[in-house]
ChimeraX commands (.cxc) that place a marker at each C-alpha (Angstrom):
marker #1 position 7.38,-70.60,-79.13 radius 0.5
marker #1 position 10.24,-69.89,-76.79 radius 0.5
marker #1 position 7.97,-69.96,-73.72 radius 0.5
marker #1 position 5.91,-72.97,-74.77 radius 0.5
marker #1 position 5.61,-75.92,-72.43 radius 0.5
marker #1 position 7.00,-79.32,-73.41 radius 0.5
marker #1 position 3.40,-80.56,-73.76 radius 0.5
marker #1 position 2.62,-77.80,-76.27 radius 0.5
marker #1 position 5.78,-78.54,-78.22 radius 0.5
marker #1 position 4.97,-82.26,-78.22 radius 0.5
marker #1 position 1.46,-81.44,-79.49 radius 0.5
marker #1 position 2.97,-79.34,-82.30 radius 0.5
marker #1 position 5.27,-82.22,-83.26 radius 0.5
marker #1 position 2.33,-84.63,-83.17 radius 0.5
marker #1 position 0.36,-82.29,-85.45 radius 0.5
marker #1 position 3.23,-82.37,-87.96 radius 0.5
marker #1 position 3.29,-86.18,-87.78 radius 0.5
marker #1 position -0.49,-86.38,-88.16 radius 0.5
marker #1 position -0.24,-84.70,-91.56 radius 0.5
marker #1 position 2.54,-86.95,-92.87 radius 0.5
marker #1 position 5.59,-88.90,-91.77 radius 0.5
marker #1 position 8.69,-86.84,-91.04 radius 0.5
marker #1 position 12.30,-87.87,-90.62 radius 0.5
marker #1 position 13.95,-87.23,-87.25 radius 0.5
marker #1 position 16.12,-84.35,-88.45 radius 0.5
marker #1 position 13.30,-82.90,-90.54 radius 0.5
marker #1 position 10.93,-82.84,-87.55 radius 0.5
marker #1 position 13.53,-81.26,-85.27 radius 0.5
marker #1 position 14.17,-78.66,-87.98 radius 0.5
marker #1 position 10.48,-77.84,-88.26 radius 0.5
marker #1 position 10.19,-77.36,-84.52 radius 0.5
marker #1 position 13.30,-75.17,-84.41 radius 0.5
marker #1 position 11.84,-73.21,-87.32 radius 0.5
marker #1 position 8.81,-72.50,-85.12 radius 0.5
marker #1 position 11.06,-71.02,-82.42 radius 0.5
marker #1 position 11.60,-74.07,-80.23 radius 0.5
marker #1 position 15.02,-74.42,-78.61 radius 0.5
marker #1 position 17.06,-77.00,-80.56 radius 0.5
marker #1 position 17.90,-79.08,-77.47 radius 0.5
marker #1 position 14.27,-79.22,-76.33 radius 0.5
marker #1 position 13.10,-80.08,-79.86 radius 0.5
marker #1 position 15.68,-82.87,-80.06 radius 0.5
marker #1 position 14.59,-84.32,-76.70 radius 0.5
marker #1 position 10.90,-84.28,-77.65 radius 0.5
marker #1 position 11.50,-85.89,-81.04 radius 0.5
marker #1 position 13.76,-88.47,-79.38 radius 0.5
marker #1 position 10.89,-89.40,-77.03 radius 0.5
marker #1 position 8.45,-89.62,-79.95 radius 0.5
marker #1 position 10.91,-91.86,-81.74 radius 0.5
marker #1 position 11.29,-94.12,-78.68 radius 0.5
marker #1 position 7.49,-94.39,-78.48 radius 0.5
marker #1 position 7.35,-95.43,-82.13 radius 0.5
marker #1 position 5.47,-92.32,-83.20 radius 0.5
marker #1 position 8.36,-91.09,-85.34 radius 0.5
marker #1 position 10.40,-93.56,-87.36 radius 0.5
marker #1 position 13.02,-92.77,-90.00 radius 0.5
marker #1 position 12.55,-96.16,-91.72 radius 0.5
marker #1 position 8.80,-95.59,-92.02 radius 0.5
marker #1 position 9.42,-92.08,-93.35 radius 0.5
marker #1 position 11.93,-93.42,-95.88 radius 0.5
marker #1 position 9.46,-96.05,-97.14 radius 0.5
marker #1 position 6.71,-93.47,-97.58 radius 0.5
marker #1 position 9.05,-91.05,-99.32 radius 0.5
marker #1 position 10.28,-93.81,-101.63 radius 0.5
marker #1 position 6.71,-94.82,-102.57 radius 0.5
marker #1 position 5.78,-91.22,-103.31 radius 0.5
marker #1 position 8.83,-90.64,-105.49 radius 0.5
marker #1 position 8.45,-93.93,-107.37 radius 0.5
marker #1 position 4.86,-92.96,-108.18 radius 0.5
marker #1 position 6.28,-89.75,-109.66 radius 0.5
marker #1 position 8.69,-91.76,-111.83 radius 0.5
marker #1 position 11.88,-90.98,-109.93 radius 0.5
marker #1 position 14.87,-93.31,-109.90 radius 0.5
marker #1 position 17.01,-94.68,-107.06 radius 0.5
marker #1 position 19.71,-92.01,-107.23 radius 0.5
marker #1 position 17.14,-89.22,-106.92 radius 0.5
marker #1 position 15.42,-90.99,-104.04 radius 0.5
marker #1 position 18.64,-91.65,-102.09 radius 0.5
marker #1 position 19.68,-88.03,-102.52 radius 0.5
marker #1 position 16.25,-86.79,-101.40 radius 0.5
marker #1 position 16.36,-88.94,-98.29 radius 0.5
marker #1 position 19.85,-87.71,-97.39 radius 0.5
marker #1 position 18.67,-84.11,-97.91 radius 0.5
marker #1 position 15.91,-84.79,-95.38 radius 0.5
marker #1 position 18.34,-85.99,-92.72 radius 0.5
marker #1 position 18.18,-89.74,-93.30 radius 0.5
marker #1 position 21.57,-91.45,-92.94 radius 0.5
marker #1 position 23.14,-92.73,-96.16 radius 0.5
marker #1 position 23.03,-96.32,-94.93 radius 0.5
marker #1 position 19.32,-96.04,-94.04 radius 0.5
marker #1 position 18.56,-94.43,-97.42 radius 0.5
marker #1 position 20.41,-97.25,-99.19 radius 0.5
marker #1 position 18.52,-99.86,-97.15 radius 0.5
marker #1 position 15.16,-98.27,-97.99 radius 0.5
marker #1 position 15.94,-98.45,-101.72 radius 0.5
marker #1 position 17.12,-102.07,-101.44 radius 0.5
marker #1 position 14.09,-103.13,-99.37 radius 0.5
marker #1 position 11.76,-101.82,-102.09 radius 0.5
marker #1 position 12.86,-104.64,-104.46 radius 0.5
marker #1 position 11.81,-102.61,-107.49 radius 0.5
marker #1 position 12.61,-103.28,-111.13 radius 0.5
marker #1 position 14.24,-99.92,-111.80 radius 0.5
marker #1 position 14.75,-100.69,-115.48 radius 0.5
marker #1 position 11.02,-101.36,-115.88 radius 0.5
marker #1 position 10.22,-98.09,-114.11 radius 0.5
marker #1 position 12.70,-96.19,-116.29 radius 0.5
marker #1 position 11.17,-97.81,-119.38 radius 0.5
marker #1 position 7.67,-96.81,-118.26 radius 0.5
marker #1 position 8.78,-93.22,-117.59 radius 0.5
marker #1 position 10.55,-93.02,-120.95 radius 0.5
marker #1 position 7.55,-94.51,-122.76 radius 0.5
marker #1 position 5.24,-91.85,-121.31 radius 0.5
marker #1 position 7.58,-89.04,-122.33 radius 0.5
marker #1 position 8.73,-90.49,-125.66 radius 0.5
marker #1 position 6.02,-92.75,-127.13 radius 0.5
marker #1 position 7.78,-93.14,-130.48 radius 0.5
marker #1 position 10.13,-96.05,-131.12 radius 0.5
marker #1 position 13.64,-95.87,-132.62 radius 0.5
marker #1 position 15.40,-92.54,-132.34 radius 0.5
marker #1 position 18.32,-90.72,-133.92 radius 0.5
marker #1 position 21.51,-90.40,-131.89 radius 0.5
marker #1 position 20.52,-86.86,-130.83 radius 0.5
marker #1 position 17.06,-88.03,-129.69 radius 0.5
marker #1 position 18.62,-90.99,-127.90 radius 0.5
marker #1 position 21.01,-88.66,-126.04 radius 0.5
marker #1 position 18.07,-86.43,-125.10 radius 0.5
marker #1 position 16.13,-89.42,-123.79 radius 0.5
marker #1 position 19.14,-90.62,-121.79 radius 0.5
marker #1 position 19.61,-87.15,-120.25 radius 0.5
marker #1 position 15.93,-87.12,-119.30 radius 0.5
marker #1 position 16.23,-90.46,-117.47 radius 0.5
marker #1 position 19.50,-89.46,-115.80 radius 0.5
marker #1 position 17.84,-86.30,-114.49 radius 0.5
marker #1 position 15.03,-88.43,-113.07 radius 0.5
marker #1 position 17.60,-90.30,-110.96 radius 0.5
marker #1 position 18.25,-93.49,-112.92 radius 0.5
marker #1 position 21.82,-94.72,-113.27 radius 0.5
marker #1 position 23.44,-94.94,-116.74 radius 0.5
marker #1 position 23.00,-98.72,-117.01 radius 0.5
marker #1 position 19.30,-98.51,-116.14 radius 0.5
marker #1 position 18.92,-95.75,-118.74 radius 0.5
marker #1 position 20.70,-97.79,-121.41 radius 0.5
marker #1 position 18.56,-100.87,-120.79 radius 0.5
marker #1 position 15.33,-98.85,-120.62 radius 0.5
marker #1 position 16.07,-97.12,-123.92 radius 0.5
marker #1 position 16.95,-100.45,-125.49 radius 0.5
marker #1 position 13.57,-101.85,-124.37 radius 0.5
marker #1 position 11.78,-98.73,-125.56 radius 0.5
marker #1 position 13.35,-98.86,-129.01 radius 0.5
marker #1 position 12.78,-102.60,-129.41 radius 0.5
marker #1 position 9.13,-102.29,-128.40 radius 0.5
marker #1 position 9.60,-104.72,-125.49 radius 0.5
marker #1 position 7.92,-102.28,-123.09 radius 0.5
marker #1 position 4.49,-102.97,-124.56 radius 0.5
marker #1 position 4.47,-106.62,-123.50 radius 0.5
marker link #1:1,2 radius 0.2
marker link #1:2,3 radius 0.2
marker link #1:3,4 radius 0.2
marker link #1:4,5 radius 0.2
marker link #1:5,6 radius 0.2
marker link #1:6,7 radius 0.2
marker link #1:7,8 radius 0.2
marker link #1:8,9 radius 0.2
marker link #1:9,10 radius 0.2
marker link #1:10,11 radius 0.2
marker link #1:11,12 radius 0.2
marker link #1:12,13 radius 0.2
marker link #1:13,14 radius 0.2
marker link #1:14,15 radius 0.2
marker link #1:15,16 radius 0.2
marker link #1:16,17 radius 0.2
marker link #1:17,18 radius 0.2
marker link #1:18,19 radius 0.2
marker link #1:19,20 radius 0.2
marker link #1:20,21 radius 0.2
marker link #1:21,22 radius 0.2
marker link #1:22,23 radius 0.2
marker link #1:23,24 radius 0.2
marker link #1:24,25 radius 0.2
marker link #1:25,26 radius 0.2
marker link #1:26,27 radius 0.2
marker link #1:27,28 radius 0.2
marker link #1:28,29 radius 0.2
marker link #1:29,30 radius 0.2
marker link #1:30,31 radius 0.2
marker link #1:31,32 radius 0.2
marker link #1:32,33 radius 0.2
marker link #1:33,34 radius 0.2
marker link #1:34,35 radius 0.2
marker link #1:35,36 radius 0.2
marker link #1:36,37 radius 0.2
marker link #1:37,38 radius 0.2
marker link #1:38,39 radius 0.2
marker link #1:39,40 radius 0.2
marker link #1:40,41 radius 0.2
marker link #1:41,42 radius 0.2
marker link #1:42,43 radius 0.2
marker link #1:43,44 radius 0.2
marker link #1:44,45 radius 0.2
marker link #1:45,46 radius 0.2
marker link #1:46,47 radius 0.2
marker link #1:47,48 radius 0.2
marker link #1:48,49 radius 0.2
marker link #1:49,50 radius 0.2
marker link #1:50,51 radius 0.2
marker link #1:51,52 radius 0.2
marker link #1:52,53 radius 0.2
marker link #1:53,54 radius 0.2
marker link #1:54,55 radius 0.2
marker link #1:55,56 radius 0.2
marker link #1:56,57 radius 0.2
marker link #1:57,58 radius 0.2
marker link #1:58,59 radius 0.2
marker link #1:59,60 radius 0.2
marker link #1:60,61 radius 0.2
marker link #1:61,62 radius 0.2
marker link #1:62,63 radius 0.2
marker link #1:63,64 radius 0.2
marker link #1:64,65 radius 0.2
marker link #1:65,66 radius 0.2
marker link #1:66,67 radius 0.2
marker link #1:67,68 radius 0.2
marker link #1:68,69 radius 0.2
marker link #1:69,70 radius 0.2
marker link #1:70,71 radius 0.2
marker link #1:71,72 radius 0.2
marker link #1:72,73 radius 0.2
marker link #1:73,74 radius 0.2
marker link #1:74,75 radius 0.2
marker link #1:75,76 radius 0.2
marker link #1:76,77 radius 0.2
marker link #1:77,78 radius 0.2
marker link #1:78,79 radius 0.2
marker link #1:79,80 radius 0.2
marker link #1:80,81 radius 0.2
marker link #1:81,82 radius 0.2
marker link #1:82,83 radius 0.2
marker link #1:83,84 radius 0.2
marker link #1:84,85 radius 0.2
marker link #1:85,86 radius 0.2
marker link #1:86,87 radius 0.2
marker link #1:87,88 radius 0.2
marker link #1:88,89 radius 0.2
marker link #1:89,90 radius 0.2
marker link #1:90,91 radius 0.2
marker link #1:91,92 radius 0.2
marker link #1:92,93 radius 0.2
marker link #1:93,94 radius 0.2
marker link #1:94,95 radius 0.2
marker link #1:95,96 radius 0.2
marker link #1:96,97 radius 0.2
marker link #1:97,98 radius 0.2
marker link #1:98,99 radius 0.2
marker link #1:99,100 radius 0.2
marker link #1:100,101 radius 0.2
marker link #1:101,102 radius 0.2
marker link #1:102,103 radius 0.2
marker link #1:103,104 radius 0.2
marker link #1:104,105 radius 0.2
marker link #1:105,106 radius 0.2
marker link #1:106,107 radius 0.2
marker link #1:107,108 radius 0.2
marker link #1:108,109 radius 0.2
marker link #1:109,110 radius 0.2
marker link #1:110,111 radius 0.2
marker link #1:111,112 radius 0.2
marker link #1:112,113 radius 0.2
marker link #1:113,114 radius 0.2
marker link #1:114,115 radius 0.2
marker link #1:115,116 radius 0.2
marker link #1:116,117 radius 0.2
marker link #1:117,118 radius 0.2
marker link #1:118,119 radius 0.2
marker link #1:119,120 radius 0.2
marker link #1:120,121 radius 0.2
marker link #1:121,122 radius 0.2
marker link #1:122,123 radius 0.2
marker link #1:123,124 radius 0.2
marker link #1:124,125 radius 0.2
marker link #1:125,126 radius 0.2
marker link #1:126,127 radius 0.2
marker link #1:127,128 radius 0.2
marker link #1:128,129 radius 0.2
marker link #1:129,130 radius 0.2
marker link #1:130,131 radius 0.2
marker link #1:131,132 radius 0.2
marker link #1:132,133 radius 0.2
marker link #1:133,134 radius 0.2
marker link #1:134,135 radius 0.2
marker link #1:135,136 radius 0.2
marker link #1:136,137 radius 0.2
marker link #1:137,138 radius 0.2
marker link #1:138,139 radius 0.2
marker link #1:139,140 radius 0.2
marker link #1:140,141 radius 0.2
marker link #1:141,142 radius 0.2
marker link #1:142,143 radius 0.2
marker link #1:143,144 radius 0.2
marker link #1:144,145 radius 0.2
marker link #1:145,146 radius 0.2
marker link #1:146,147 radius 0.2
marker link #1:147,148 radius 0.2
marker link #1:148,149 radius 0.2
marker link #1:149,150 radius 0.2
marker link #1:150,151 radius 0.2
marker link #1:151,152 radius 0.2
marker link #1:152,153 radius 0.2
marker link #1:153,154 radius 0.2
marker link #1:154,155 radius 0.2
view
């Protein structure tokens, strides 16, 4: 798309945004991947951002909702946002603004995967590893497993 007009490039960016929200850096990267000059792509995305058509905070909220629905924890979500070009501070704010009970989510995820109650030490370690890999911190994992084993998750 080296010879494309700014209007064509803007239309391409708008098509990307029509499908789903994109972070600033992610959208610039997609345009560059289509052969658009990096400086031109940056200028067009900057204009879209100023017009409110592209917003990193809105992208972060949508990404967070999608990942929570998949049973992912806050560490996984923060990392995913940073990988998509969202600043660490913005990623942290998005997680804080969600006001989620991460222990309850971890308990729900663990309950789906491990419906049985008390576990041996080896099973407990396996369950903890599972939750850690899903992006929950060690304290959230410990509390979730405690709830799971006590049966408190069924209330």
